[in-house]
LUMKOLDREN-588695 format. One record per residue (C-alpha): chain; residue number from 1; x, y, z. Coordinates in nm, 3 decimals. Example, Ala and Ser with C-alpha at 12.3 -4.5 7.8 and 13.67 -1.06 7.14 Angstrom:
# LUMKOLDREN-588695
+-------+------+---------+---------+---------+
! chain ! resi !       x !       y !       z !
+-------+------+---------+---------+---------+
!     A !    1 !   1.230 !  -0.450 !   0.780 !
!     A !    2 !   1.367 !  -0.106 !   0.714 !
+-------+------+---------+---------+---------+
***
This chain:
# LUMKOLDREN-588695
+-------+------+---------+---------+---------+
! chain ! resi !       x !       y !       z !
+-------+------+---------+---------+---------+
!     A !    1 !   3.042 !  -5.164 !  -4.485 !
!     A !    2 !   2.932 !  -4.828 !  -4.622 !
!     A !    3 !   2.604 !  -4.967 !  -4.750 !
!     A !    4 !   2.492 !  -5.030 !  -4.391 !
!     A !    5 !   2.498 !  -4.654 !  -4.330 !
!     A !    6 !   2.235 !  -4.571 !  -4.588 !
!     A !    7 !   1.970 !  -4.353 !  -4.435 !
!     A !    8 !   1.694 !  -4.610 !  -4.498 !
!     A !    9 !   1.875 !  -4.869 !  -4.283 !
!     A !   10 !   1.872 !  -4.847 !  -3.901 !
!     A !   11 !   2.202 !  -4.778 !  -3.723 !
!     A !   12 !   2.258 !  -5.100 !  -3.529 !
!     A !   13 !   2.541 !  -5.289 !  -3.363 !
!     A !   14 !   2.771 !  -5.459 !  -3.615 !
!     A !   15 !   2.695 !  -5.796 !  -3.452 !
!     A !   16 !   2.328 !  -5.762 !  -3.546 !
!     A !   17 !   2.430 !  -5.758 !  -3.911 !
!     A !   18 !   2.665 !  -6.055 !  -3.865 !
!     A !   19 !   2.389 !  -6.254 !  -3.695 !
!     A !   20 !   2.149 !  -6.151 !  -3.970 !
!     A !   21 !   2.395 !  -6.282 !  -4.231 !
!     A !   22 !   2.413 !  -6.614 !  -4.048 !
!     A !   23 !   2.037 !  -6.639 !  -4.027 !
!     A !   24 !   2.014 !  -6.562 !  -4.399 !
!     A !   25 !   2.246 !  -6.855 !  -4.472 !
!     A !   26 !   2.042 !  -7.099 !  -4.265 !
!     A !   27 !   1.712 !  -6.974 !  -4.407 !
!     A !   28 !   1.832 !  -7.032 !  -4.764 !
!     A !   29 !   1.841 !  -7.403 !  -4.683 !
!     A !   30 !   1.506 !  -7.391 !  -4.507 !
!     A !   31 !   1.356 !  -7.217 !  -4.812 !
!     A !   32 !   1.467 !  -7.512 !  -5.024 !
!     A !   33 !   1.241 !  -7.749 !  -4.830 !
!     A !   34 !   0.976 !  -7.524 !  -4.675 !
!     A !   35 !   0.702 !  -7.541 !  -4.937 !
!     A !   36 !   0.817 !  -7.848 !  -5.129 !
!     A !   37 !   0.870 !  -8.105 !  -4.852 !
!     A !   38 !   0.495 !  -8.167 !  -4.788 !
!     A !   39 !   0.437 !  -8.217 !  -5.161 !
!     A !   40 !   0.735 !  -8.456 !  -5.183 !
!     A !   41 !   0.626 !  -8.675 !  -4.893 !
!     A !   42 !   0.266 !  -8.692 !  -5.019 !
!     A !   43 !   0.330 !  -8.735 !  -5.393 !
!     A !   44 !   0.667 !  -8.913 !  -5.405 !
!     A !   45 !   0.703 !  -9.107 !  -5.078 !
!     A !   46 !   0.332 !  -9.189 !  -5.063 !
!     A !   47 !   0.241 !  -9.063 !  -4.719 !
!     A !   48 !  -0.111 !  -8.934 !  -4.663 !
!     A !   49 !  -0.173 !  -8.566 !  -4.593 !
!     A !   50 !  -0.272 !  -8.664 !  -4.238 !
!     A !   51 !   0.059 !  -8.851 !  -4.188 !
!     A !   52 !   0.255 !  -8.550 !  -4.315 !
!     A !   53 !   0.058 !  -8.326 !  -4.080 !
!     A !   54 !   0.130 !  -8.561 !  -3.788 !
!     A !   55 !   0.499 !  -8.571 !  -3.879 !
!     A !   56 !   0.524 !  -8.193 !  -3.887 !
!     A !   57 !   0.329 !  -8.187 !  -3.561 !
!     A !   58 !   0.585 !  -8.421 !  -3.403 !
!     A !   59 !   0.855 !  -8.167 !  -3.490 !
!     A !   60 !   0.661 !  -7.911 !  -3.292 !
!     A !   61 !   0.636 !  -8.152 !  -2.999 !
!     A !   62 !   1.012 !  -8.207 !  -2.978 !
!     A !   63 !   1.047 !  -7.834 !  -3.038 !
!     A !   64 !   0.868 !  -7.777 !  -2.709 !
!     A !   65 !   1.127 !  -7.988 !  -2.530 !
!     A !   66 !   1.407 !  -7.806 !  -2.710 !
!     A !   67 !   1.268 !  -7.466 !  -2.623 !
!     A !   68 !   1.218 !  -7.561 !  -2.259 !
!     A !   69 !   1.579 !  -7.676 !  -2.229 !
!     A !   70 !   1.709 !  -7.407 !  -2.463 !
!     A !   71 !   1.565 !  -7.120 !  -2.260 !
!     A !   72 !   1.743 !  -7.229 !  -1.944 !
!     A !   73 !   2.060 !  -7.317 !  -2.135 !
!     A !   74 !   2.063 !  -6.972 !  -2.294 !
!     A !   75 !   2.048 !  -6.804 !  -1.953 !
!     A !   76 !   2.296 !  -7.040 !  -1.784 !
!     A !   77 !   2.661 !  -6.952 !  -1.722 !
!     A !   78 !   2.785 !  -7.285 !  -1.860 !
!     A !   79 !   2.596 !  -7.289 !  -2.191 !
!     A !   80 !   2.500 !  -6.930 !  -2.265 !
!     A !   81 !   2.380 !  -6.800 !  -2.600 !
!     A !   82 !   2.672 !  -6.908 !  -2.820 !
!     A !   83 !   2.706 !  -7.276 !  -2.724 !
!     A !   84 !   2.330 !  -7.325 !  -2.745 !
!     A !   85 !   2.327 !  -7.175 !  -3.097 !
!     A !   86 !   2.612 !  -7.398 !  -3.212 !
!     A !   87 !   2.445 !  -7.711 !  -3.075 !
!     A !   88 !   2.120 !  -7.622 !  -3.252 !
!     A !   89 !   2.297 !  -7.599 !  -3.589 !
!     A !   90 !   2.458 !  -7.942 !  -3.551 !
!     A !   91 !   2.133 !  -8.113 !  -3.450 !
!     A !   92 !   1.944 !  -7.952 !  -3.741 !
!     A !   93 !   2.209 !  -8.068 !  -3.990 !
!     A !   94 !   2.175 !  -8.424 !  -3.855 !
!     A !   95 !   1.797 !  -8.403 !  -3.903 !
!     A !   96 !   1.849 !  -8.325 !  -4.271 !
!     A !   97 !   2.062 !  -8.640 !  -4.304 !
!     A !   98 !   1.763 !  -8.837 !  -4.171 !
!     A !   99 !   1.524 !  -8.664 !  -4.414 !
!     A !  100 !   1.764 !  -8.744 !  -4.699 !
!     A !  101 !   1.725 !  -9.116 !  -4.624 !
!     A !  102 !   1.355 !  -9.108 !  -4.531 !
!     A !  103 !   1.124 !  -9.342 !  -4.725 !
!     A !  104 !   0.855 !  -9.424 !  -4.469 !
!     A !  105 !   0.652 !  -9.265 !  -4.192 !
!     A !  106 !   0.867 !  -9.368 !  -3.888 !
!     A !  107 !   1.190 !  -9.230 !  -4.040 !
!     A !  108 !   1.003 !  -8.915 !  -4.146 !
!     A !  109 !   0.889 !  -8.868 !  -3.786 !
!     A !  110 !   1.244 !  -8.926 !  -3.657 !
!     A !  111 !   1.376 !  -8.651 !  -3.884 !
!     A !  112 !   1.103 !  -8.415 !  -3.766 !
!     A !  113 !   1.177 !  -8.491 !  -3.401 !
!     A !  114 !   1.545 !  -8.404 !  -3.447 !
!     A !  115 !   1.468 !  -8.091 !  -3.648 !
!     A !  116 !   1.226 !  -7.978 !  -3.379 !
!     A !  117 !   1.491 !  -8.021 !  -3.110 !
!     A !  118 !   1.743 !  -7.818 !  -3.311 !
!     A !  119 !   1.495 !  -7.543 !  -3.380 !
!     A !  120 !   1.397 !  -7.543 !  -3.013 !
!     A !  121 !   1.756 !  -7.468 !  -2.910 !
!     A !  122 !   1.793 !  -7.209 !  -3.186 !
!     A !  123 !   1.517 !  -6.956 !  -3.124 !
!     A !  124 !   1.567 !  -6.856 !  -2.757 !
!     A !  125 !   1.942 !  -6.821 !  -2.806 !
!     A !  126 !   1.937 !  -6.622 !  -3.130 !
!     A !  127 !   1.659 !  -6.389 !  -3.010 !
!     A !  128 !   1.842 !  -6.333 !  -2.680 !
!     A !  129 !   2.157 !  -6.230 !  -2.868 !
!     A !  130 !   1.960 !  -5.960 !  -3.051 !
!     A !  131 !   1.814 !  -5.833 !  -2.722 !
!     A !  132 !   2.157 !  -5.831 !  -2.552 !
!     A !  133 !   2.327 !  -5.614 !  -2.813 !
!     A !  134 !   2.043 !  -5.372 !  -2.892 !
!     A !  135 !   1.909 !  -5.077 !  -2.686 !
!     A !  136 !   1.540 !  -5.098 !  -2.598 !
!     A !  137 !   1.433 !  -4.820 !  -2.838 !
!     A !  138 !   1.591 !  -4.998 !  -3.136 !
!     A !  139 !   1.468 !  -5.352 !  -3.071 !
!     A !  140 !   1.167 !  -5.338 !  -3.302 !
!     A !  141 !   1.398 !  -5.250 !  -3.591 !
!     A !  142 !   1.669 !  -5.496 !  -3.483 !
!     A !  143 !   1.418 !  -5.779 !  -3.486 !
!     A !  144 !   1.285 !  -5.646 !  -3.816 !
!     A !  145 !   1.639 !  -5.662 !  -3.964 !
!     A !  146 !   1.696 !  -6.024 !  -3.861 !
!     A !  147 !   1.347 !  -6.116 !  -3.983 !
!     A !  148 !   1.433 !  -5.940 !  -4.308 !
!     A !  149 !   1.743 !  -6.160 !  -4.335 !
!     A !  150 !   1.524 !  -6.463 !  -4.263 !
!     A !  151 !   1.284 !  -6.366 !  -4.541 !
!     A !  152 !   1.557 !  -6.288 !  -4.795 !
!     A !  153 !   1.714 !  -6.624 !  -4.723 !
!     A !  154 !   1.379 !  -6.797 !  -4.757 !
!     A !  155 !   1.314 !  -6.617 !  -5.084 !
!     A !  156 !   1.647 !  -6.725 !  -5.229 !
!     A !  157 !   1.590 !  -7.079 !  -5.108 !
!     A !  158 !   1.237 !  -7.101 !  -5.250 !
!     A !  159 !   1.356 !  -6.969 !  -5.588 !
!     A !  160 !   1.652 !  -7.209 !  -5.607 !
!     A !  161 !   1.442 !  -7.496 !  -5.474 !
!     A !  162 !   1.180 !  -7.433 !  -5.742 !
!     A !  163 !   1.449 !  -7.427 !  -6.011 !
!     A !  164 !   1.598 !  -7.752 !  -5.879 !
!     A !  165 !   1.260 !  -7.927 !  -5.868 !
!     A !  166 !   1.150 !  -7.806 !  -6.212 !
!     A !  167 !   1.477 !  -7.909 !  -6.378 !
!     A !  168 !   1.567 !  -8.231 !  -6.198 !
!     A !  169 !   1.262 !  -8.347 !  -5.997 !
!     A !  170 !   1.517 !  -8.466 !  -5.735 !
!     A !  171 !   1.346 !  -8.360 !  -5.415 !
!     A !  172 !   1.598 !  -8.525 !  -5.186 !
!     A !  173 !   1.870 !  -8.282 !  -5.293 !
!     A !  174 !   1.670 !  -8.015 !  -5.111 !
!     A !  175 !   1.753 !  -8.174 !  -4.777 !
!     A !  176 !   2.123 !  -8.192 !  -4.860 !
!     A !  177 !   2.130 !  -7.818 !  -4.933 !
!     A !  178 !   1.941 !  -7.747 !  -4.610 !
!     A !  179 !   2.197 !  -7.946 !  -4.407 !
!     A !  180 !   2.489 !  -7.765 !  -4.569 !
!     A !  181 !   2.331 !  -7.429 !  -4.486 !
!     A !  182 !   2.312 !  -7.525 !  -4.116 !
!     A !  183 !   2.681 !  -7.616 !  -4.119 !
!     A !  184 !   2.761 !  -7.279 !  -4.280 !
!     A !  185 !   2.563 !  -7.106 !  -4.005 !
!     A !  186 !   2.761 !  -7.303 !  -3.745 !
!     A !  187 !   3.088 !  -7.183 !  -3.896 !
!     A !  188 !   2.984 !  -6.818 !  -3.902 !
!     A !  189 !   2.863 !  -6.817 !  -3.541 !
!     A !  190 !   3.173 !  -7.006 !  -3.425 !
!     A !  191 !   3.407 !  -6.758 !  -3.590 !
!     A !  192 !   3.230 !  -6.423 !  -3.553 !
!     A !  193 !   2.994 !  -6.414 !  -3.251 !
!     A !  194 !   3.129 !  -6.413 !  -2.896 !
!     A !  195 !   2.912 !  -6.484 !  -2.591 !
!     A !  196 !   2.668 !  -6.195 !  -2.524 !
!     A !  197 !   2.505 !  -6.316 !  -2.202 !
!     A !  198 !   2.500 !  -6.032 !  -1.942 !
!     A !  199 !   2.741 !  -6.100 !  -1.655 !
!     A !  200 !   2.587 !  -6.218 !  -1.330 !
!     A !  201 !   2.740 !  -6.263 !  -0.988 !
!     A !  202 !   2.623 !  -6.621 !  -0.956 !
!     A !  203 !   2.434 !  -6.864 !  -1.171 !
!     A !  204 !   2.074 !  -6.932 !  -1.070 !
!     A !  205 !   1.918 !  -7.273 !  -1.042 !
!     A !  206 !   1.881 !  -7.407 !  -1.396 !
!     A !  207 !   1.499 !  -7.400 !  -1.377 !
!     A !  208 !   1.459 !  -7.083 !  -1.168 !
!     A !  209 !   1.351 !  -6.862 !  -1.458 !
!     A !  210 !   1.052 !  -7.078 !  -1.538 !
!     A !  211 !   0.901 !  -7.020 !  -1.193 !
!     A !  212 !   0.906 !  -6.645 !  -1.260 !
!     A !  213 !   0.793 !  -6.654 !  -1.624 !
!     A !  214 !   0.496 !  -6.881 !  -1.560 !
!     A !  215 !   0.364 !  -6.640 !  -1.296 !
!     A !  216 !   0.379 !  -6.336 !  -1.525 !
!     A !  217 !   0.013 !  -6.258 !  -1.605 !
!     A !  218 !   0.082 !  -6.033 !  -1.905 !
!     A !  219 !   0.311 !  -6.294 !  -2.059 !
!     A !  220 !   0.051 !  -6.569 !  -2.016 !
!     A !  221 !  -0.223 !  -6.355 !  -2.174 !
!     A !  222 !   0.006 !  -6.289 !  -2.469 !
!     A !  223 !   0.079 !  -6.662 !  -2.505 !
!     A !  224 !  -0.283 !  -6.742 !  -2.595 !
!     A !  225 !  -0.272 !  -6.500 !  -2.887 !
!     A !  226 !   0.073 !  -6.601 !  -3.002 !
!     A !  227 !  -0.016 !  -6.969 !  -3.031 !
!     A !  228 !  -0.298 !  -6.885 !  -3.270 !
!     A !  229 !  -0.080 !  -6.655 !  -3.480 !
!     A !  230 !   0.186 !  -6.922 !  -3.520 !
!     A !  231 !  -0.074 !  -7.182 !  -3.615 !
!     A !  232 !  -0.176 !  -6.942 !  -3.894 !
!     A !  233 !   0.182 !  -6.931 !  -4.026 !
!     A !  234 !   0.195 !  -7.311 !  -4.006 !
!     A !  235 !  -0.105 !  -7.332 !  -4.239 !
!     A !  236 !   0.081 !  -7.130 !  -4.505 !
!     A !  237 !   0.381 !  -7.359 !  -4.487 !
!     A !  238 !   0.224 !  -7.703 !  -4.449 !
!     A !  239 !  -0.144 !  -7.699 !  -4.549 !
!     A !  240 !  -0.176 !  -7.429 !  -4.814 !
!     A !  241 !   0.081 !  -7.572 !  -5.064 !
!     A !  242 !  -0.097 !  -7.908 !  -5.075 !
!     A !  243 !  -0.443 !  -7.742 !  -5.090 !
!     A !  244 !  -0.342 !  -7.520 !  -5.381 !
!     A !  245 !  -0.170 !  -7.810 !  -5.560 !
!     A !  246 !  -0.460 !  -8.056 !  -5.526 !
!     A !  247 !  -0.790 !  -7.876 !  -5.461 !
!     A !  248 !  -0.803 !  -7.522 !  -5.605 !
!     A !  249 !  -1.017 !  -7.530 !  -5.923 !
!     A !  250 !  -0.844 !  -7.452 !  -6.253 !
!     A !  251 !  -0.959 !  -7.474 !  -6.618 !
!     A !  252 !  -0.750 !  -7.788 !  -6.677 !
!     A !  253 !  -0.851 !  -7.962 !  -6.354 !
!     A !  254 !  -0.807 !  -7.928 !  -5.979 !
!     A !  255 !  -0.487 !  -7.776 !  -5.851 !
!     A !  256 !  -0.210 !  -7.542 !  -5.961 !
!     A !  257 !   0.116 !  -7.705 !  -6.082 !
!     A !  258 !   0.444 !  -7.684 !  -5.889 !
!     A !  259 !   0.584 !  -7.425 !  -6.131 !
!     A !  260 !   0.300 !  -7.184 !  -6.051 !
!     A !  261 !   0.329 !  -7.267 !  -5.681 !
!     A !  262 !   0.695 !  -7.176 !  -5.691 !
!     A !  263 !   0.619 !  -6.834 !  -5.841 !
!     A !  264 !   0.338 !  -6.762 !  -5.595 !
!     A !  265 !   0.528 !  -6.859 !  -5.281 !
!     A !  266 !   0.845 !  -6.693 !  -5.404 !
!     A !  267 !   0.651 !  -6.372 !  -5.452 !
!     A !  268 !   0.507 !  -6.410 !  -5.103 !
!     A !  269 !   0.851 !  -6.447 !  -4.946 !
!     A !  270 !   1.000 !  -6.161 !  -5.149 !
!     A !  271 !   0.714 !  -5.929 !  -5.057 !
!     A !  272 !   0.753 !  -6.024 !  -4.691 !
!     A !  273 !   1.119 !  -5.922 !  -4.714 !
!     A !  274 !   1.049 !  -5.595 !  -4.896 !
!     A !  275 !   0.789 !  -5.465 !  -4.651 !
!     A !  276 !   0.953 !  -5.589 !  -4.328 !
!     A !  277 !   1.134 !  -5.264 !  -4.236 !
!     A !  278 !   0.864 !  -5.024 !  -4.364 !
!     A !  279 !   0.593 !  -5.208 !  -4.169 !
!     A !  280 !   0.808 !  -5.211 !  -3.853 !
!     A !  281 !   0.853 !  -4.834 !  -3.876 !
!     A !  282 !   0.488 !  -4.771 !  -3.958 !
!     A !  283 !   0.373 !  -4.971 !  -3.654 !
!     A !  284 !   0.632 !  -4.819 !  -3.418 !
!     A !  285 !   0.392 !  -4.552 !  -3.276 !
!     A !  286 !   0.133 !  -4.820 !  -3.188 !
!     A !  287 !   0.130 !  -5.027 !  -2.873 !
!     A !  288 !   0.224 !  -5.390 !  -2.929 !
!     A !  289 !  -0.134 !  -5.522 !  -2.890 !
!     A !  290 !  -0.264 !  -5.271 !  -3.145 !
!     A !  291 !   0.009 !  -5.364 !  -3.390 !
!     A !  292 !  -0.091 !  -5.729 !  -3.345 !
!     A !  293 !  -0.453 !  -5.635 !  -3.412 !
!     A !  294 !  -0.343 !  -5.505 !  -3.753 !
!     A !  295 !  -0.183 !  -5.843 !  -3.816 !
!     A !  296 !  -0.496 !  -6.029 !  -3.706 !
!     A !  297 !  -0.715 !  -5.835 !  -3.948 !
!     A !  298 !  -0.477 !  -5.920 !  -4.233 !
!     A !  299 !  -0.492 !  -6.289 !  -4.142 !
!     A !  300 !  -0.871 !  -6.283 !  -4.149 !
!     A !  301 !  -0.875 !  -6.123 !  -4.493 !
!     A !  302 !  -0.610 !  -6.362 !  -4.627 !
!     A !  303 !  -0.796 !  -6.675 !  -4.514 !
!     A !  304 !  -1.120 !  -6.538 !  -4.660 !
!     A !  305 !  -0.949 !  -6.490 !  -4.997 !
!     A !  306 !  -0.826 !  -6.852 !  -4.993 !
!     A !  307 !  -1.179 !  -6.975 !  -4.922 !
!     A !  308 !  -1.325 !  -6.753 !  -5.196 !
!     A !  309 !  -1.071 !  -6.889 !  -5.444 !
!     A !  310 !  -1.135 !  -7.250 !  -5.346 !
!     A !  311 !  -1.511 !  -7.226 !  -5.392 !
!     A !  312 !  -1.477 !  -7.042 !  -5.723 !
!     A !  313 !  -1.582 !  -6.690 !  -5.619 !
!     A !  314 !  -1.245 !  -6.567 !  -5.744 !
!     A !  315 !  -1.241 !  -6.686 !  -6.103 !
!     A !  316 !  -0.865 !  -6.696 !  -6.160 !
!     A !  317 !  -0.707 !  -6.931 !  -5.905 !
!     A !  318 !  -0.355 !  -6.793 !  -5.933 !
!     A !  319 !  -0.481 !  -6.437 !  -5.880 !
!     A !  320 !  -0.690 !  -6.532 !  -5.576 !
!     A !  321 !  -0.408 !  -6.724 !  -5.407 !
!     A !  322 !  -0.160 !  -6.451 !  -5.502 !
!     A !  323 !  -0.380 !  -6.186 !  -5.335 !
!     A !  324 !  -0.417 !  -6.406 !  -5.026 !
!     A !  325 !  -0.042 !  -6.458 !  -4.999 !
!     A !  326 !   0.012 !  -6.082 !  -5.042 !
!     A !  327 !  -0.219 !  -5.998 !  -4.752 !
!     A !  328 !  -0.066 !  -6.270 !  -4.535 !
!     A !  329 !   0.283 !  -6.136 !  -4.606 !
!     A !  330 !   0.165 !  -5.810 !  -4.446 !
!     A !  331 !   0.020 !  -6.011 !  -4.155 !
!     A !  332 !   0.354 !  -6.182 !  -4.089 !
!     A !  333 !   0.558 !  -5.862 !  -4.105 !
!     A !  334 !   0.318 !  -5.689 !  -3.866 !
!     A !  335 !   0.349 !  -5.978 !  -3.621 !
!     A !  336 !   0.702 !  -6.117 !  -3.589 !
!     A !  337 !   0.922 !  -5.820 !  -3.483 !
!     A !  338 !   0.658 !  -5.675 !  -3.251 !
!     A !  339 !   0.598 !  -6.006 !  -3.078 !
!     A !  340 !   0.965 !  -6.061 !  -2.992 !
!     A !  341 !   1.022 !  -5.701 !  -2.880 !
!     A !  342 !   0.714 !  -5.722 !  -2.656 !
!     A !  343 !   0.845 !  -6.030 !  -2.477 !
!     A !  344 !   1.188 !  -5.870 !  -2.423 !
!     A !  345 !   1.012 !  -5.567 !  -2.273 !
!     A !  346 !   0.839 !  -5.794 !  -2.021 !
!     A !  347 !   1.149 !  -6.000 !  -1.938 !
!     A !  348 !   1.402 !  -5.932 !  -1.659 !
!     A !  349 !   1.748 !  -5.898 !  -1.816 !
!     A !  350 !   1.876 !  -6.215 !  -1.650 !
!     A !  351 !   1.580 !  -6.419 !  -1.779 !
!     A !  352 !   1.562 !  -6.315 !  -2.143 !
!     A !  353 !   1.638 !  -6.667 !  -2.259 !
!     A !  354 !   1.350 !  -6.819 !  -2.063 !
!     A !  355 !   1.100 !  -6.548 !  -2.163 !
!     A !  356 !   1.199 !  -6.576 !  -2.528 !
!     A !  357 !   1.174 !  -6.952 !  -2.490 !
!     A !  358 !   0.811 !  -6.906 !  -2.382 !
!     A !  359 !   0.761 !  -6.690 !  -2.689 !
!     A !  360 !   0.923 !  -6.956 !  -2.906 !
!     A !  361 !   0.718 !  -7.232 !  -2.742 !
!     A !  362 !   0.413 !  -7.063 !  -2.885 !
!     A !  363 !   0.557 !  -7.138 !  -3.229 !
!     A !  364 !   0.605 !  -7.503 !  -3.135 !
!     A !  365 !   0.249 !  -7.527 !  -3.004 !
!     A !  366 !   0.112 !  -7.349 !  -3.309 !
!     A !  367 !   0.294 !  -7.591 !  -3.538 !
!     A !  368 !   0.180 !  -7.884 !  -3.324 !
!     A !  369 !  -0.184 !  -7.779 !  -3.350 !
!     A !  370 !  -0.198 !  -7.628 !  -3.699 !
!     A !  371 !  -0.057 !  -7.889 !  -3.941 !
!     A !  372 !  -0.250 !  -8.194 !  -3.808 !
!     A !  373 !  -0.577 !  -7.997 !  -3.823 !
!     A !  374 !  -0.494 !  -7.874 !  -4.171 !
!     A !  375 !  -0.388 !  -8.222 !  -4.283 !
!     A !  376 !  -0.713 !  -8.369 !  -4.147 !
!     A !  377 !  -0.914 !  -8.107 !  -4.338 !
!     A !  378 !  -0.731 !  -8.192 !  -4.661 !
!     A !  379 !  -0.822 !  -8.561 !  -4.622 !
!     A !  380 !  -1.195 !  -8.482 !  -4.593 !
!     A !  381 !  -1.450 !  -8.403 !  -4.863 !
!     A !  382 !  -1.427 !  -8.085 !  -5.070 !
!     A !  383 !  -1.683 !  -7.888 !  -4.863 !
!     A !  384 !  -1.488 !  -7.941 !  -4.539 !
!     A !  385 !  -1.156 !  -7.878 !  -4.712 !
!     A !  386 !  -1.280 !  -7.546 !  -4.852 !
!     A !  387 !  -1.469 !  -7.450 !  -4.536 !
!     A !  388 !  -1.154 !  -7.494 !  -4.325 !
!     A !  389 !  -1.023 !  -7.158 !  -4.451 !
!     A !  390 !  -1.345 !  -6.977 !  -4.367 !
!     A !  391 !  -1.337 !  -7.119 !  -4.013 !
!     A !  392 !  -0.975 !  -7.000 !  -3.983 !
!     A !  393 !  -1.088 !  -6.649 !  -4.080 !
!     A !  394 !  -1.359 !  -6.649 !  -3.811 !
!     A !  395 !  -1.106 !  -6.736 !  -3.538 !
!     A !  396 !  -0.963 !  -6.385 !  -3.579 !
!     A !  397 !  -1.265 !  -6.239 !  -3.394 !
!     A !  398 !  -1.183 !  -6.375 !  -3.043 !
!     A !  399 !  -0.816 !  -6.291 !  -3.101 !
!     A !  400 !  -0.906 !  -5.926 !  -3.156 !
!     A !  401 !  -1.106 !  -5.931 !  -2.831 !
!     A !  402 !  -0.810 !  -6.071 !  -2.633 !
!     A !  403 !  -0.574 !  -5.816 !  -2.785 !
!     A !  404 !  -0.810 !  -5.530 !  -2.696 !
!     A !  405 !  -0.817 !  -5.655 !  -2.336 !
!     A !  406 !  -0.438 !  -5.684 !  -2.329 !
!     A !  407 !  -0.406 !  -5.329 !  -2.461 !
!     A !  408 !  -0.625 !  -5.200 !  -2.178 !
!     A !  409 !  -0.418 !  -5.389 !  -1.922 !
!     A !  410 !  -0.095 !  -5.238 !  -2.053 !
!     A !  411 !  -0.246 !  -4.889 !  -2.048 !
!     A !  412 !  -0.360 !  -4.919 !  -1.686 !
!     A !  413 !  -0.167 !  -4.689 !  -1.444 !
!     A !  414 !  -0.038 !  -4.978 !  -1.233 !
!     A !  415 !   0.145 !  -5.116 !  -1.537 !
!     A !  416 !   0.321 !  -4.794 !  -1.637 !
!     A !  417 !   0.622 !  -4.876 !  -1.420 !
+-------+------+---------+---------+---------+
***
């Protein structure tokens, strides 16, 4: 594994790279469906944009349940990190079987509920493994590496998914590939990752960690910001593809075709992968709240560019959306590694699963709030649909204020210990 020793790569535990490889496999499948599933269920199955938004929102709701259980399971002596990860892969594969057969709204919701449960089990356990096997000083880069693997996998999946759609128009094959990728992830974790949970003299009450986490003031302040950030990411994945496909003005009519969408979103994912490690290193000297402020500013600019493209201020639609996706790639890379490392810093060692579950719950809440709002906006008249992105940009202002307050709290002498 000589290539892992290149000077531009961080020197990390071998298990970090194995876990990253597994995450890459699973993200390839997710990339197949990520940007194309909303278009499929609106254009091919015949669901409304609001129904698709509600279905995606139901995934977030079951994801909350999964994260709540998954955090305690991850910290428990019986389940631990490994068993929880394996269970998440099996449930997610079953969800893809449901999506493969889905032809109406109730079945679509059922698939989303199962996928949300699987994802809920996945995030606390996989993030806890990274924290367990990485020293504190290296965690920003460890989380950047696994996010890099996520983004590379997504990029490969989006490219292959676009090729499959453009050549066959068989959207349902996307779900089959996604399910196979989850089974491949299961096999890698089963064969290569042992339990990493720190040894404890006795197992706590299953719910004990939640009593501590929900009384942590700094964690709760962070939660308010994190929910908004994750709702921003949800808009890229669920609302923006449909908006660009149906509403952005072009010389030949409203909307960019799927072939152009594939190129734009592929470029977004590839750029996110390319800048993940450089951005993590560049932000390393900053406190976590200040690094998140950089991300917030990028989100505000990205949403403004989408609005400007939709109302015709940016003459070339593909250029305007491409610029917006470029800026939002920077926003994502400035956010994800820092957010996870910040939560691990706050967490007692024995409660990493629960704390990271709280962090992951923010994603579930963001995806519960974001897609239904975005879907509702898409079903309204053009002025509301376009104005939605400008309103999203304005929401960055209170987020910056909360982050500035959080930065002052962390810098206070009583918090230095």
